[in-house]
N, C-alpha and C positions, 0 to 999 in steps of 0.2 A: 504494500500500500504506500501511497505518497503522503508526505507530511501535510501538503496542501493538495486538495482535490480541485482541479481547475476544470470546470465544465462550461466555461464561457463560450468556447468555439473549438471546432476542429482545426482552426488556423493556429492554435497554440501547440499543436503536435510537434514534438522534438524529433529530429532525425534519429533513427535507430543506430546501434553500433555498426551494423553492416553497411548502412547508408553512409555513415561517417567515413568508414574505411574506403568505400568506393569514391567518395569525394576527394579524400587525401591522395589516392592513387590515380586520379583522372589525368588523362592526356589533354594538354591545353593548346589553344590556338586563338587567333583573333576572329571572333564570331561575326563582326561587322563585315569582314572580308570573306566570310564563309569558310574560314580556315580552322575552326575548332572541331577536331575530329569527334570528340565526345558528344558535343551538341548535335553534330550531323547524324551520329548514330541514334541519338534520342529522337530526332525528327523523323528519321527513317522508320524507327520502331513504332512511333506514335502513328505515322501514316498507315502502317500495317494494321495496328490494333483498331483504329477508327475507320479504316476502309476508305481513305481519301488518297488523292494523288500526291499531296504534299502537306507538310505541317511547318509551323514556325514557332520557335520558343519566344515567349514574352516574359518580362519581369513579373507581371501580375495579370489576374483575370480582368481587372478593370480596364487595363490598357488593351488586352487582347480583344475584349468585347467591343471597345470603342473603335479600334482599327478595323474590325469586321464591319461594324455599322457604317463607317466612313468609306469602306471599299464598295459597299452596296448602294449607298445613297450620295447624291450630289447635294450641294448647298440648297436648302429650301425644300428638299424632298421629305416625305413623311414615312415613319415606321409605325406599324401597329404593334403594340407591346402591352404586356400586362402591368397593371398598376402596382403589383407586389414584386415584380421582377427587379433583380439587382441593377440591371442596366438603366432602368428608369428611376428607381427609388433610392438606391444606395451607392451610386457611382458618381455623386456630386454634380449631376446634370451635364456630364461631359458630352453626351450626344448632341445637346442643344448648344452648349457654350463653345465647345471646340469643333464639333462636327457640323454645326449649323443645320441639324436635322430636327424636324418637327415631330415630337412624339404624340401619337394618338393612343393615350392610355385607356385600356378597357379593364373592367373589374375582373379579377381572378375568381373563379368559382371555388367552392369549398375544397375540391380536389386539386386545385392549383391550375386547372385548365382555363382557357378562354371559351366563351360561348361562340361557336363558329358562325351562328347566324348574326351575332353582333359584329364579328370580324368582317363578314361580307358586307354588312350594312355600313361599316366604317370606311370602306374603300371609296376614295373620292372619285367622282366623275372626272373625265378629261376636260377640265374647265379652268381657264386662267385665274378664276377666283380662288381656286383651292390648291393647296400643296399637292404635289404628285405622290400618290401612295406607291412606294417602291418595294417595301420589305415587311415581312411578317417575322417578328422575333419572339421566340418561346424560350422557356427555361425548364430544365429537368435535372435534378429535382427542384421543387420550389417550396420553401418552408418545410423541408423534410419530406414532402409528398412526392413520390415518384410517379411519373406520367407514363402510361403504357403505350405500346406500339400501335394499338388500334386507333387511339385518338390522334397520335402523331401522323398516321397515314391519312386520316381524314383532313387534318390541317394542311398537310402537304398537297393533297389533291385539290383543296380549295385554292391554295396559293398558286399552283400550276395553272388551274383553270382561269384565274384572274390575272395571270402574268406577274405575280409577285415573287421576288427572291425570298429565301428563307434562311434564318440564322438561329442556331440553338445555343443558348448559354448552358453548357453542360458542366458547370462548376463541380457538381457532385454526381455526374452521370454514372460513375462507377458504382456509387451507392444504389442508383436506380437499377443498374444491370444486375447487381448481386441480389437485390430484392426480388426481381422478376426471374432470376435464374437464366439470364440470357447474356448476350455480349453487347458491348457498347457499339460495335459495328452494326448490329441489328437495330439498336435504338436510334442510331444516327443516320441510317441509310436514307438518302433522298434529300437531305438538307444541303444547301449550297455552302454553308460554313458552320463549323462547330468550334466553340471555345471550351476548354476543360482545364481545371486547376490540378496541379500536382501538389499544391501546398496545403490542402485541407486534409481529408482523411488518409490520403496516400503518404503524407508525412514529409514531403520535401520542404526545405526551408524557404523556397521561393519558386515561382515559375508557373506559367500556364502555356498551353499549346493551342494554336489556332490551326484548324484543319480545313482544307478545301482543295479545289483544283489548282494546278500550278500557277495559272494566270492570276487567280484571285489571291493566292498567297504571295506572289510577287508584288501585287499592289499593296497587300498588307504590310510587306516589308518596308515599302516606302513610307507608309503611315507610321510604322513603328519608329523609323528613324526621325520623322518629324516630331513625334510625341516624346522623343528622348529615351526610347527604349533600346537603342542599339548598345550592346555591351561587348566587351572585348574578350579577355581570356576567362571564359566562364564555364570551362569544361567541368568544374566541380559542381555547378548547378545541373549541367547535362547528366553527369554521373548520378546525382541524386534523383533526377527524373527517371533515368533508366532503371535504377534500383526500385523506385516506387512502382513503376509499371510492371516490373517482373516479379516483385516480392510482396507488395502491400495491398493487392486488390482482394484476394480471397479472404483475408482476415477482416475485411469490413463487416462480414457477417457477425463477428464477435461484437462489434460496436452496436449493430442493430439489436442483438440479443440483450446487451447491457442496457440499451435505451428502453427496451420493452420491460425489463425487470424494474427499472426506475419508475416507469410510468404506472405499472400495475400496483406497485407498492405505494406510490404517492396517492393513487386513486382510493386506496383504503384508508387514508388519513382523514380525520374530521377537518372540515373547513378547507379542503384542497379540491379543486376542480381541474381535472385533466382531460385533454382532448385525446382520448385513447384511440379513436379512429384515425387520428392524424399521425400516430407514432408508427411509422412503417420503415423508417431508416434509423438515423442516429440523432434525431432531434426530438426533444420532449418539451411541450408547452403546457403550462399550468398556471392557475391563479390561486391565491390564498385569500381567504375572507377576513382574517383576523388583523391584518396590518397592511399598510401600503407596501408596494414592491420595493421601494427604496429602503425602508426599514428592514424588510425581510432580507434583502441582499446584504445590508450592513451587518445584521446579526449573523448571517451565514459566514460572511467574510471574517468576522472576529473569531469564528470557530474553525477556520481553515477550509472553507468551501467557497469557491468563487463561481459566479454565474452572472448572467445578463438579463435585462428585461426590456420590453418594448411596450409602453403603456402599462396596462395591468398584467400582461402576460410575461411570466418568467420563463426563461429558456435554459434547459440543460442540454449539452451536446457531448455525446460520448465519442471516443477517439482512441487511437493507439496510445498506450501509456496509461489508460484507465482500465483497471481490471475489476473483477467481481468484488474484491475487497474494498476498492475505492467506491464502488456503487453502494455497498452496505454502509460505509463510512458517511457518504453523502446523505443517505436516508436517515442515519442516526442524527446527523446535524439538523436536518429539516425537522425531525420529530422534537428535538430539543428546543429549537427556535419557536416552533408552534406552541410549545408548552409554557413559554415565558409570558 
């Protein structure tokens, strides 16, 4: 068990000993010139796993998503996007500020999807009064809710029929694949571009990959340079990403099981309301009736348990480095706080 149980996010995952060794031994080169052999191997491996012609390593998912949106849309074009999606809500408005892209934000349903009838109704007519609708952007998973292939195929079919490009923010797409018992290649098939994080549940210290056809990735590389994402001798990050893809995917099922244990035990506590139906991967959302979230988090923090909240909802996130003992320690802290 850990002295402090940190359930704030899977972004706080530390590299495993094996990943650290791989980073230490990585062969290096200048990635801006395309000369880093380890990064090149990572990009080739990612292209194989995701089923795309090419991939490109970015420092972050925020930058990878933004470069993808900018490669699909010109200034003044419009993207249809979910109001809960990271690219719209949690990435500082970059698509509008830096990309000059107009977001048409639609409400996400309880399962994280967009109502496709609303999507179609939101597509602007070819009229100079309106921004040109160019892109449909989805996210998988969203708020811990994995989106299945049946819905994705319907969304892709709508986009193709209406002449829209498609982008998938697959920050936690491996969690979705593990949940459904399928491959990320199967979940991502048909999208024009996919972004996926290596630095969440897979445990790399940094990095996201943007996947797509070679022509689109070449355009993304230009945007990456403009956005300040060109890095030099970064084979150590490439090695971390390779290790993550080859060694850290199957174990995500352990995170899902730990999240379920947390959720079911919390649901048994008086004054705690858990969205059990939402707990399908590694995120647990709940509310406490007896105190404001700020006080609850402060009381937990004083007892060695760290978490985050959004409004009334408190979030626990399981990850590599959190084991069954940590789960029980967290539950004991919550019970103690609720009894104060």
